[in-house]
C-alpha positions as CSV (number, residue, x, y, z in Angstrom):
1,M,0.0,0.0,0.0
2,H,2.8,2.4,0.8
3,D,4.2,2.0,-2.7
4,D,0.9,3.1,-4.1
5,V,0.9,6.4,-2.3
6,K,4.6,7.2,-1.6
7,D,4.9,9.6,-4.6
8,K,1.9,11.5,-3.3
9,L,3.1,12.0,0.3
10,V,3.6,15.5,1.6
11,Y,5.2,16.0,5.0
12,G,4.5,19.0,7.1
13,R,7.1,20.6,9.3
14,N,4.8,20.2,12.2
15,I,1.1,19.4,13.0
16,T,-0.1,22.8,12.2
17,D,1.7,22.8,8.8
18,A,0.1,19.4,8.1
19,F,-3.3,20.9,8.8
20,V,-2.6,23.9,6.5
21,Q,-1.9,21.4,3.7
22,I,-5.4,20.0,4.2
23,E,-7.0,23.5,4.5
24,T,-5.4,24.7,1.3
25,G,-6.3,21.6,-0.6
26,N,-2.6,20.7,-1.1
27,A,-3.3,17.4,0.6
28,E,-6.5,15.3,0.3
29,V,-5.8,13.5,3.6
30,G,-3.6,14.3,6.6
31,I,-2.6,13.0,10.0
32,I,-3.0,15.8,12.5
33,A,-3.5,16.3,16.2
34,Y,-6.8,15.2,17.7
35,S,-7.3,18.6,19.2
36,L,-7.1,20.2,15.8
37,G,-9.7,17.7,14.5
38,I,-12.1,18.5,17.3
39,A,-11.7,22.2,16.8
40,N,-12.4,21.9,13.1
41,E,-14.9,19.1,13.0
42,E,-17.7,21.3,11.5
43,D,-15.6,21.8,8.4
44,Y,-13.9,18.5,7.9
45,H,-14.5,14.8,8.5
46,F,-12.0,13.2,10.9
47,V,-11.5,9.6,11.9
48,L,-9.6,8.7,15.1
49,L,-6.6,6.4,14.4
50,D,-6.7,3.1,16.2
51,E,-4.4,3.4,19.3
52,E,-2.8,0.1,18.4
53,L,-1.3,1.7,15.2
54,H,0.9,4.1,17.2
55,D,2.7,4.6,20.4
56,P,1.1,7.1,22.8
57,I,2.1,10.7,22.2
58,E,3.2,12.2,25.5
59,Q,3.4,15.9,25.9
60,V,4.7,17.9,28.9
61,I,4.1,21.3,30.4
62,G,6.6,23.1,32.6
63,V,7.5,26.5,34.0
64,V,10.7,28.1,33.0
65,S,12.7,28.5,36.2
66,Y,14.3,31.8,35.2
67,S,11.0,33.5,34.2
68,D,9.7,36.5,36.1
69,H,6.3,34.8,36.0
70,T,6.8,31.4,37.6
71,D,3.9,31.9,39.9
72,E,1.6,32.7,37.0
73,G,3.0,29.7,35.1
74,Q,2.3,27.4,38.0
75,A,-1.2,28.8,38.4
76,F,-1.9,28.0,34.7
77,I,-0.6,24.4,35.1
78,D,-2.8,24.1,38.2
79,F,-5.8,25.4,36.2
80,I,-5.5,23.0,33.3
81,T,-4.9,20.0,35.5
82,T,-7.9,20.4,37.7
83,G,-11.6,21.4,37.6
84,S,-12.9,23.4,34.7
85,G,-9.5,23.7,33.1
86,K,-9.1,19.9,33.1
87,E,-12.6,19.7,31.4
88,V,-11.5,22.0,28.7
89,M,-8.3,20.0,28.0
90,E,-10.4,16.8,27.9
91,N,-12.9,18.3,25.6
92,Y,-10.0,18.9,23.1
93,G,-8.9,15.3,23.4
94,F,-6.1,15.6,26.0
95,I,-5.8,13.1,28.7
96,V,-4.7,14.7,32.0
97,P,-2.9,12.0,34.1
98,E,-4.6,11.3,37.4
99,E,-1.4,12.1,39.3
100,L,-1.7,15.7,38.1
101,S,-5.3,16.2,38.8
């Protein structure tokens, strides 16, 4: 199957670039972040890839220690890992680990 499409493959520099390829019609199909799919599901048809086809994609969040705004950064982390902030993250397809919430 790969041989049938390899000459048609276009690689984005990142997830957003891959989505732009879809938006502009430069790609008929693309693999993008679930959160982008959810945010644009009114305009496009998305299918969730079977989790057995890929390793989990782990993302991290952190506060830069030399920032003048470490307290605000930590407050943001606290917000998105609990309560209504956690709900927003989950609505966009992110899984907040239990040890953070």
